[in-house]
C-alpha positions in Angstrom: 18.1 10.9 4.4 15.6 9.2 6.7 12.1 10.2 7.6 12.4 11.3 11.3 9.0 9.8 12.2 9.5 6.4 10.8 13.2 6.0 10.0 12.2 5.0 6.4 14.5 6.6 3.8 12.8 9.5 2.0 12.8 9.3 -1.7 10.9 12.6 -2.4 12.8 14.6 -4.9 15.7 12.2 -4.8 15.7 11.7 -8.6 17.0 15.2 -9.2 13.8 16.0 -11.1 12.7 19.6 -11.2 9.1 18.5 -11.9 6.6 20.1 -9.4 4.9 17.8 -6.9 1.6 16.3 -8.0 0.4 16.9 -4.4 1.3 16.3 -0.8 0.1 13.0 0.7 0.5 11.9 4.3 0.4 8.1 4.9 -0.5 7.0 8.5 0.0 3.3 9.2 2.0 1.3 11.7 3.0 -1.3 9.1 6.4 -0.3 7.7 6.0 -2.6 4.7 2.7 -1.1 3.7 4.1 2.4 4.2 7.1 1.7 1.9 4.8 0.1 -0.7 2.5 3.1 -0.7 5.3 5.6 -0.8 6.8 3.9 -3.9 3.4 3.9 -5.7 2.7 7.5 -4.9 6.2 8.9 -5.5 6.3 7.1 -8.9 3.6 9.5 -10.0 5.2 12.6 -8.6 3.4 12.9 -5.2 5.3 14.2 -2.2 4.9 11.6 0.6 5.3 12.0 4.3 4.6 9.2 6.7 3.7 8.7 10.4 3.2 5.5 12.4 1.1 7.0 15.2 -1.8 9.4 15.5 0.3 12.0 17.4 3.0 12.0 14.8 0.4 12.3 12.0 -1.2 15.3 13.7 2.2 16.9 14.1 3.2 16.3 10.5 -0.2 17.6 9.2 0.1 20.8 11.3 3.6 21.5 10.1 2.9 20.9 6.4 -0.7 20.5 5.5 -1.2 17.6 3.0 -3.7 17.5 0.1 -4.8 14.0 1.1 -4.4 11.8 4.1 -4.3 8.0 3.9 -5.1 6.5 7.2 -5.1 2.9 8.5 -8.1 2.2 10.6 -6.4 0.0 13.1 -3.0 0.8 14.5 -1.9 0.7 18.1 -5.6 0.9 19.1 -8.6 -0.6 17.3 -10.0 2.6 15.9 -6.9 4.8 15.8 -7.7 5.9 12.2 -11.3 6.8 13.1 -10.1 8.7 16.2 -7.6 10.6 14.1 -10.4 11.8 11.7 -12.3 13.1 14.7 -9.2 15.0 15.9 -8.7 16.4 12.4 -12.3 17.6 12.3 -11.8 19.4 15.6 -8.8 21.3 14.3 -9.9 24.0 11.9 -6.5 23.8 10.1 -7.0 20.1 9.3 -10.7 19.7 9.0 -10.9 20.1 5.2 -8.2 17.5 4.4 -9.8 14.6 2.5 -9.2 11.2 3.9 -8.8 7.8 2.3 -9.4 5.1 5.0 -7.4 1.9 4.5 -7.9 -1.3 6.4 -7.3 -5.1 6.2 -11.0 -5.4 7.1 -12.5 -7.1 4.1 -16.2 -7.2 4.4 -18.6 -4.4 3.9 -20.5 -5.5 7.0 -17.4 -5.0 9.1 -16.8 -1.6 7.4 -20.4 -0.7 8.1 -19.7 -1.1 11.9 -17.5 2.0 11.9 -19.0 5.1 13.5 -20.4 7.5 10.9 -21.8 10.2 13.3 -20.1 13.5 13.7 -17.4 14.8 11.5 -15.7 12.2 9.4 -13.9 13.5 6.4 -13.5 10.0 4.9 -14.0 10.3 1.1 -13.0 6.7 0.2 -12.5 3.4 1.9 -10.0 0.9 0.5 -9.0 -2.6 1.7 -5.5 -4.1 1.9 -3.9 -5.2 -0.2 -4.4 -1.9 -2.0 -4.4 -2.0 -5.8 -1.9 0.7 -6.9 -4.1 1.8 -9.8 -7.1 2.3 -7.6 -5.0 4.1 -5.0 -3.7 6.5 -7.6 -7.1 7.1 -9.0 -8.7 7.9 -5.6 -5.8 10.2 -4.7 -6.0 12.0 -8.0 -9.8 12.5 -7.7 -9.5 14.0 -4.2 -6.7 16.3 -5.2 -8.6 17.4 -8.3 -11.6 18.1 -6.1 -9.6 20.2 -3.7 -7.9 22.2 -6.4 -10.8 22.6 -8.8 -9.0 20.4 -11.2 -5.9 22.6 -11.7 -3.2 20.4 -10.2 -4.6 16.8 -10.7 -2.6 14.2 -12.5 -4.4 12.0 -14.9 -3.8 8.3 -15.0 
């Protein structure tokens, strides 16, 4: 079965496991290789992963099935698509409390410091590509633990 938004085969729940999901994650990036890599890392720890390659698809997915955490690429079709998506999320009461991990190939802190920080940005962490799988899992677990009061977070 393929993800209708990206055409990438979905592996969520494909192992026949009855183990409950560790949390719902939406990955928004226009790089299919990065999306697949991220999906594999997250699903290996029991996360339910949905993906979108555009801002519009991401908003639609999040409105249909609200995630616990959103991973957003800064630059997709347009230079600041990820930042623009966070503004749209903030303007939507149903999405404004979703914590965001912003991911980018931008490597310097000076470049990252150039992003707008005014208004409502729900960015809780900033990671650079290539993303270290351990760091990604740690950040996701922290954010889910923060949302659930620690009841559903996975350790490690």
